[in-house]
C-alpha positions as CSV (number, residue, x, y, z in Angstrom):
1,M,159.2,84.5,45.6
2,T,157.5,83.9,42.2
3,D,160.5,82.0,40.9
4,E,160.6,79.8,44.0
5,A,156.9,79.1,43.7
6,A,157.3,78.1,40.1
7,D,160.3,75.9,40.9
8,L,158.4,74.2,43.7
9,R,155.3,73.7,41.5
10,R,157.4,72.1,38.7
11,A,159.2,69.8,41.1
12,V,156.0,68.7,42.7
13,Q,154.4,68.1,39.3
14,R,157.5,66.0,38.1
15,L,157.3,63.9,41.3
16,A,153.6,63.4,40.9
17,R,154.1,62.3,37.3
18,R,156.8,59.9,38.3
19,L,154.6,58.4,41.0
20,R,151.8,58.0,38.5
21,D,154.2,56.2,36.3
22,E,154.9,53.8,39.1
23,R,151.1,53.1,39.6
24,P,150.0,49.6,38.6
25,R,147.3,49.2,36.0
26,G,144.1,48.6,38.0
27,P,140.4,48.9,38.2
28,L,140.3,52.5,39.5
29,T,140.0,55.6,37.3
30,D,141.6,58.9,38.2
31,V,138.2,60.3,39.3
32,Q,137.6,57.3,41.5
33,R,141.1,57.6,43.0
34,G,140.4,61.3,43.7
35,I,137.1,60.4,45.4
36,L,138.9,57.8,47.6
37,A,141.7,60.2,48.4
38,Q,139.2,62.8,49.6
39,I,137.6,60.3,51.9
40,M,141.0,59.0,53.1
41,D,142.1,62.6,53.9
42,H,138.8,64.0,55.3
43,G,136.8,61.0,56.5
44,P,133.3,59.9,55.6
45,Q,131.5,62.4,53.4
46,T,128.3,63.0,51.6
47,P,128.3,63.1,47.8
48,A,127.6,66.8,48.1
49,S,130.7,67.5,50.2
50,L,132.8,65.4,47.9
51,A,131.5,67.4,44.9
52,R,132.3,70.7,46.7
53,R,135.9,69.5,47.4
54,A,136.3,68.4,43.8
55,H,134.8,71.7,42.5
56,T,132.1,69.8,40.6
57,T,128.4,68.8,41.0
58,P,127.0,65.8,42.8
59,Q,125.5,64.7,39.5
60,A,129.0,64.5,37.9
61,L,130.0,62.1,40.7
62,T,126.9,59.8,40.4
63,R,128.4,57.2,38.1
64,P,131.9,57.0,39.7
65,L,130.3,56.8,43.2
66,S,127.8,54.1,42.0
67,T,130.6,52.1,40.5
68,L,132.7,52.2,43.7
69,V,129.7,51.2,45.8
70,E,128.7,48.4,43.5
71,A,132.3,47.1,43.5
72,G,132.3,47.1,47.3
73,V,135.0,49.7,47.6
74,L,132.7,52.3,49.2
75,E,129.9,51.7,51.7
76,R,126.9,54.0,51.8
77,A,125.1,54.6,55.2
78,P,122.4,57.1,56.2
79,D,123.8,60.4,57.4
80,P,123.0,60.6,61.2
81,H,122.5,64.4,61.0
82,D,120.4,64.5,57.9
83,G,118.2,61.5,56.9
84,R,117.9,62.8,53.3
85,Q,121.6,62.3,52.8
86,H,124.0,59.4,53.0
87,M,127.6,59.1,54.1
88,L,130.2,57.4,52.0
89,T,133.0,55.4,53.7
90,I,135.8,53.2,52.4
91,S,135.1,49.6,53.0
92,R,137.6,47.0,54.2
93,S,138.1,45.7,50.6
94,G,138.5,49.3,49.5
95,W,141.3,49.9,52.0
96,T,142.9,46.7,50.6
97,L,142.6,48.0,47.1
98,L,144.2,51.3,48.1
99,R,147.1,49.6,49.8
100,E,147.7,47.5,46.7
101,D,147.5,50.6,44.5
102,A,150.0,52.5,46.6
103,A,152.5,49.6,47.2
104,P,154.5,50.0,44.0
105,R,154.7,53.7,44.4
106,D,155.7,53.5,48.0
107,A,158.4,50.9,47.2
108,W,159.9,53.1,44.4
109,L,159.9,56.1,46.7
110,A,161.4,54.2,49.7
111,A,164.2,52.9,47.4
112,A,164.9,56.4,46.1
113,L,164.9,57.8,49.7
114,A,167.3,55.1,50.8
115,E,169.9,56.6,48.4
116,L,169.8,59.9,50.2
117,T,171.7,60.9,53.3
118,E,170.0,60.9,56.7
119,A,170.0,64.7,56.6
120,E,168.4,64.8,53.2
121,Q,165.8,62.3,54.4
122,G,165.0,64.5,57.4
123,L,164.7,67.5,55.2
124,L,162.3,65.8,52.9
125,G,160.2,64.6,56.0
126,L,160.0,68.3,57.0
127,A,159.1,69.3,53.4
128,A,156.4,66.6,53.3
129,R,154.7,68.1,56.4
130,L,155.0,71.6,55.0
131,L,153.6,70.5,51.6
132,A,150.7,68.8,53.3
133,G,150.0,72.1,55.2
134,L,150.1,74.1,52.0
135,A,147.7,71.7,50.3
136,E,145.1,72.4,53.0
137,R,145.3,76.2,52.7
138,P,142.2,77.8,51.1
139,G,142.7,79.0,47.5
140,A,141.4,81.9,45.6
141,E,137.9,81.1,44.6
């Protein structure tokens, strides 16, 4: 299974690089995109929970989080369960920015998928669901 795992890893990496190449130049850094992706995937979070998911410290996220809040991309609200913390959510303008950021990549991918057969498209739909599940599995810490 080692060869299959390596082949899958390389294929996913090549696709990820290609999708990065299709990304428009914009105001977001890779760290900021990562923060927004975590909130998109897992909902509103505290800076501490974002840091845990990113395997870093809350202090390391201070500047990118402040920049996103100041730009109006993220909104900060008191944590209803812990008044010492605050929750970060994506603002309406943040969602607009994310859609604009994803649009060229989605357009490229849709055009590439349109060149495949219906069976191949179905297989990739299944693969997408399986890959999403793999991404959520706990890793070796």
